[in-house]
C-alpha positions as CSV (number, residue, x, y, z in Angstrom):
1,L,0.1,0.0,0.0
2,S,2.9,2.3,0.7
3,L,6.6,1.9,0.9
4,S,6.5,2.2,4.7
5,L,6.3,-1.1,6.5
6,R,4.7,0.7,9.5
7,N,1.5,0.9,7.4
8,V,1.2,-2.8,6.6
9,R,-1.2,-4.8,8.7
10,V,-0.8,-8.4,9.6
11,I,-2.6,-10.4,6.8
12,P,-4.2,-13.8,7.4
13,K,-1.9,-16.5,6.3
14,N,-4.0,-17.8,3.3
15,F,-6.0,-14.7,2.5
16,T,-6.0,-13.4,-1.0
17,S,-8.7,-11.6,-3.0
18,P,-9.8,-13.9,-6.0
19,P,-10.2,-12.4,-9.5
20,T,-13.6,-11.6,-11.0
21,E,-14.9,-13.5,-13.9
22,K,-13.7,-10.8,-16.2
23,G,-10.2,-11.0,-14.7
24,L,-10.2,-14.7,-15.3
25,C,-11.6,-14.3,-18.8
26,L,-8.8,-12.0,-19.9
27,T,-6.1,-14.2,-18.4
28,P,-4.1,-16.3,-20.9
29,E,-5.5,-19.7,-20.9
30,A,-2.3,-21.3,-19.6
31,Y,-2.6,-19.3,-16.3
32,R,-6.4,-19.5,-15.7
33,S,-6.5,-22.5,-13.3
34,D,-5.9,-22.0,-9.5
35,E,-3.6,-25.0,-9.6
36,V,-1.1,-23.3,-11.9
37,I,-1.1,-20.1,-9.9
38,D,-0.8,-22.0,-6.6
39,A,2.2,-23.9,-8.0
40,A,3.8,-20.6,-8.8
41,R,3.2,-19.3,-5.4
42,K,4.9,-22.4,-4.0
43,F,7.9,-22.0,-6.3
44,D,8.3,-18.4,-5.0
45,Q,7.9,-19.5,-1.3
46,E,10.7,-22.0,-1.8
47,G,12.9,-19.7,-3.6
48,L,12.8,-21.6,-6.8
49,C,11.6,-19.0,-9.3
50,G,15.2,-18.4,-10.5
51,T,15.8,-22.1,-11.2
52,V,12.6,-23.3,-13.0
53,D,11.1,-22.4,-16.3
54,P,10.7,-18.6,-16.1
55,D,7.2,-18.9,-17.6
56,L,6.1,-20.7,-14.4
57,C,6.4,-17.7,-11.9
58,Q,4.8,-15.0,-14.0
59,I,1.7,-14.5,-16.1
60,L,2.9,-13.6,-19.6
61,F,1.0,-11.6,-22.1
62,Q,2.5,-12.0,-25.6
63,P,1.3,-9.7,-28.4
64,D,0.1,-11.3,-31.5
65,D,3.2,-11.5,-33.8
66,G,0.8,-11.6,-36.8
67,L,-0.4,-8.1,-35.9
68,F,2.6,-6.3,-34.3
69,E,6.2,-6.0,-35.0
70,A,8.4,-7.2,-32.1
71,S,8.5,-4.7,-29.2
72,S,11.6,-3.3,-27.6
73,I,9.5,-2.0,-24.7
74,G,7.9,-4.2,-22.1
75,V,5.9,-3.7,-18.9
76,L,6.6,-5.5,-15.6
77,F,3.4,-5.1,-13.5
78,F,3.3,-5.9,-9.7
79,G,-0.1,-6.6,-8.2
80,G,-1.5,-5.2,-5.0
81,A,-1.2,-6.8,-1.5
82,S,-3.0,-10.2,-1.3
83,V,-4.7,-9.7,-4.7
84,D,-4.7,-12.6,-7.2
85,P,-2.3,-11.5,-10.0
86,R,-5.0,-12.6,-12.5
87,A,-7.0,-9.5,-11.4
88,Y,-4.7,-7.3,-13.4
89,S,-5.2,-9.2,-16.6
90,P,-7.6,-6.5,-18.0
91,I,-4.8,-3.9,-17.9
92,A,-2.1,-6.3,-19.1
93,S,-4.1,-7.8,-22.0
94,A,-5.1,-4.3,-23.2
95,L,-1.4,-3.4,-23.3
96,S,-0.6,-6.5,-25.2
97,D,-3.6,-6.9,-27.5
98,K,-4.2,-3.2,-28.5
99,Y,-0.7,-1.8,-28.2
100,G,1.6,-4.7,-28.9
101,I,3.5,-4.3,-25.6
102,P,4.5,-7.6,-23.8
103,V,3.6,-7.8,-20.2
104,S,4.8,-9.9,-17.2
105,I,2.8,-10.0,-14.1
106,P,5.0,-11.7,-11.4
107,I,3.4,-14.4,-9.1
108,F,4.4,-14.3,-5.5
109,H,3.8,-16.4,-2.4
110,R,0.7,-15.1,-0.6
111,D,0.4,-12.6,-3.5
112,L,2.8,-10.2,-1.7
113,A,5.1,-8.4,-4.1
114,Y,6.8,-6.6,-1.3
115,H,9.5,-9.0,0.0
116,L,11.8,-7.7,2.7
117,V,14.7,-7.2,0.3
118,C,15.7,-4.3,-1.9
119,E,16.4,-6.3,-5.0
120,S,14.5,-9.0,-6.8
121,D,15.0,-11.3,-9.8
122,R,11.7,-10.5,-11.4
123,L,13.0,-8.2,-14.1
124,D,15.5,-10.9,-15.0
125,L,12.7,-13.5,-15.2
126,A,10.6,-11.2,-17.5
127,S,13.7,-10.6,-19.7
128,L,14.2,-14.3,-20.1
129,A,10.5,-14.6,-21.2
130,F,10.8,-11.6,-23.6
131,P,14.5,-11.5,-24.8
132,Q,13.6,-8.9,-27.4
133,V,12.6,-6.3,-24.8
134,K,15.4,-3.7,-24.2
135,R,13.7,-1.4,-21.7
136,W,11.0,-1.9,-19.1
137,V,8.2,0.2,-17.7
138,L,7.9,-0.8,-14.0
139,A,4.3,-0.4,-12.9
140,G,2.2,-1.6,-10.0
141,H,-1.0,-1.2,-8.1
142,S,-1.0,-0.3,-4.4
143,M,1.7,-2.3,-2.6
144,G,2.7,-3.3,-6.1
145,G,3.6,0.3,-6.8
146,A,5.9,0.1,-3.9
147,A,7.5,-3.0,-5.4
148,A,8.0,-1.1,-8.7
149,I,9.6,1.8,-7.0
150,K,11.9,-0.5,-5.1
151,E,12.8,-2.3,-8.4
152,M,13.6,1.1,-10.0
153,A,15.8,2.2,-7.0
154,S,17.7,-1.1,-7.3
155,L,18.3,-0.7,-11.0
156,L,19.6,2.8,-10.5
157,K,21.8,1.8,-7.6
158,N,23.3,-1.0,-9.6
159,N,23.9,1.1,-12.7
160,R,21.6,-1.0,-14.9
161,F,20.5,2.0,-16.8
162,D,20.1,0.0,-20.1
163,K,17.0,-1.8,-18.6
164,I,15.3,1.4,-17.4
165,G,12.2,2.5,-19.4
166,G,9.8,4.2,-17.0
167,L,7.8,4.1,-13.8
168,V,4.1,4.0,-13.1
169,P,2.8,3.6,-9.5
170,I,-1.0,3.2,-9.4
171,G,-3.1,3.9,-6.4
172,S,0.1,3.8,-4.2
173,A,0.9,6.0,-1.3
174,L,4.4,6.7,-2.4
175,G,6.0,6.9,1.0
176,Q,9.6,6.3,2.0
177,N,10.9,2.8,2.6
178,S,12.3,2.0,6.1
179,I,14.2,-1.1,4.7
180,C,15.7,0.2,1.5
181,G,16.5,3.6,2.7
182,E,15.5,7.0,1.3
183,V,14.4,7.1,-2.4
184,D,14.9,10.3,-4.3
185,F,14.4,10.2,-8.1
186,S,14.3,14.0,-8.6
187,S,17.7,14.1,-10.2
188,F,16.9,11.4,-12.8
189,D,15.2,11.9,-16.1
190,F,13.2,8.7,-16.8
191,P,9.6,9.1,-17.8
192,A,7.0,8.5,-15.0
193,A,3.4,8.8,-14.3
194,I,1.6,8.8,-10.9
195,V,-1.9,7.4,-11.3
196,T,-4.4,8.1,-8.5
197,G,-8.1,7.8,-7.9
198,S,-10.0,10.9,-6.6
199,V,-12.0,8.7,-4.2
200,D,-9.3,6.2,-3.2
201,E,-9.8,6.0,0.5
202,V,-7.0,3.5,1.0
203,A,-4.2,5.7,-0.3
204,K,-5.6,8.8,1.4
205,S,-5.7,7.1,4.8
206,I,-1.9,6.3,4.5
207,I,-0.9,9.7,3.0
208,G,-2.6,11.3,6.1
209,A,-0.6,9.4,8.6
210,E,1.9,11.3,10.7
211,S,4.8,9.1,9.7
212,Y,4.2,9.6,6.0
213,E,7.3,10.9,4.0
214,K,6.7,11.5,0.3
215,I,9.1,10.2,-2.4
216,S,10.4,12.7,-5.0
217,F,9.9,11.8,-8.7
218,P,11.8,13.1,-11.8
219,L,11.1,16.8,-11.9
220,N,10.7,17.1,-15.7
221,G,9.5,13.7,-16.6
222,T,6.6,13.0,-14.3
223,F,2.9,13.7,-14.9
224,N,0.1,13.1,-12.4
225,L,-3.2,11.5,-13.5
226,D,-5.9,11.8,-10.8
227,I,-8.9,9.9,-12.3
228,L,-12.1,11.6,-11.2
229,G,-14.5,9.1,-9.5
230,A,-11.9,6.3,-9.3
231,N,-11.5,4.3,-6.1
232,H,-8.8,1.8,-4.9
233,G,-10.2,-1.5,-6.1
234,G,-11.2,-0.4,-9.6
235,F,-7.6,-0.6,-10.9
236,G,-8.1,-4.4,-10.9
237,E,-10.8,-7.0,-11.2
238,Y,-11.1,-8.7,-7.9
239,D,-13.5,-9.4,-5.0
240,T,-13.1,-6.6,-2.5
241,S,-15.7,-7.8,-0.1
242,S,-13.5,-9.0,2.8
243,R,-10.8,-6.4,2.6
244,K,-12.3,-3.7,4.9
245,E,-12.4,-5.9,7.8
246,I,-8.7,-7.1,7.2
247,F,-7.0,-3.9,6.1
248,G,-9.2,-1.5,8.2
249,S,-10.0,1.0,5.5
250,T,-12.6,1.4,2.9
251,Y,-11.9,1.6,-0.9
252,G,-14.1,4.5,-1.6
253,N,-17.3,4.8,-3.6
254,A,-16.4,4.9,-7.2
255,T,-18.6,7.0,-9.6
256,I,-17.1,5.5,-12.8
257,P,-17.0,1.8,-13.9
258,P,-13.8,-0.1,-13.3
259,S,-13.4,-0.6,-17.1
260,L,-13.0,3.1,-17.6
261,Q,-10.6,3.4,-14.7
262,Q,-8.5,0.6,-16.1
263,E,-8.6,2.1,-19.7
264,L,-7.3,5.5,-18.4
265,T,-4.6,3.6,-16.4
266,V,-3.5,1.7,-19.6
267,A,-3.3,5.1,-21.4
268,A,-1.0,6.5,-18.8
269,I,1.4,3.4,-19.1
270,V,1.4,3.7,-22.8
271,H,2.1,7.5,-22.5
272,V,5.2,6.7,-20.3
273,A,6.2,3.9,-22.8
274,S,6.0,6.5,-25.7
275,R,8.5,8.8,-23.9
276,I,11.3,6.1,-23.8
277,A,13.9,6.6,-26.5
278,L,12.6,3.6,-28.4
279,P,9.7,3.3,-30.8
280,L,6.4,1.8,-29.7
281,P,5.7,-1.4,-31.6
282,S,4.0,-0.8,-34.9
283,M,1.3,-2.8,-36.6
284,K,1.9,-4.9,-39.6
285,N,0.3,-4.4,-43.0
286,N,-2.1,-1.6,-41.8
287,T,-4.1,-4.0,-39.7
288,E,-5.1,-1.2,-37.4
289,M,-7.9,-0.4,-39.9
290,C,-9.5,-3.7,-39.0
291,L,-9.3,-3.2,-35.2
292,N,-12.0,-1.6,-33.1
């Protein structure tokens, strides 16, 4: 939810919010079954994701190579805390199917992207699955936004500038990280977007906390998209019914449908991708005339 561990509640051991029917429908067939996702969670729990087939620890959205030229830009999308990763398939599939951008959604034990480490191997796994991708947009919802920020900070610290595309935290409370130290992106020039919802009560409750310390983003490369009428849960497709009791805050009453909220979020990610010093994938043979 934010980068500060002081704001994270104890989550029941086996709790995760399942995807809606739409989330499942837009998930690639190979990842629709609970058994496949549970196996990936177990691989992560046992620290095996770096030793098995990279396809097994992430949901992969491969653009249709009959429609699009190969993309040099990819998106690594981290899901929210205790949210089934398939809940973010609507955003990932839109990026892949409409814009030709390959997407990896990592799968974690207990669906918690925020491990107590400052570096992960998930960008490396995504690169193995999509070797043609040169630069990555790091995106994530809620606590997944914290994971994306942590990943970016790690890339900068380790001088892996050749992998950096951009950064898009979504519905995240962008506070400082007590584990990884202070994060300050203000002197860097990578493109970024901060996506928020005007009625997102989860993020607002964290930002209003006394201990909250905001992160600085690139001064000239960041735009803020505050979606009017968007709440916290509408960025994904998942069952939110049990989350107030567990997390102690309401999601906010949305006045727009989740589909519009997700569509605008996709547009923000594509906008960041378009500002990377690489071309967006082009369509083959003017097929765009045939698409809705």
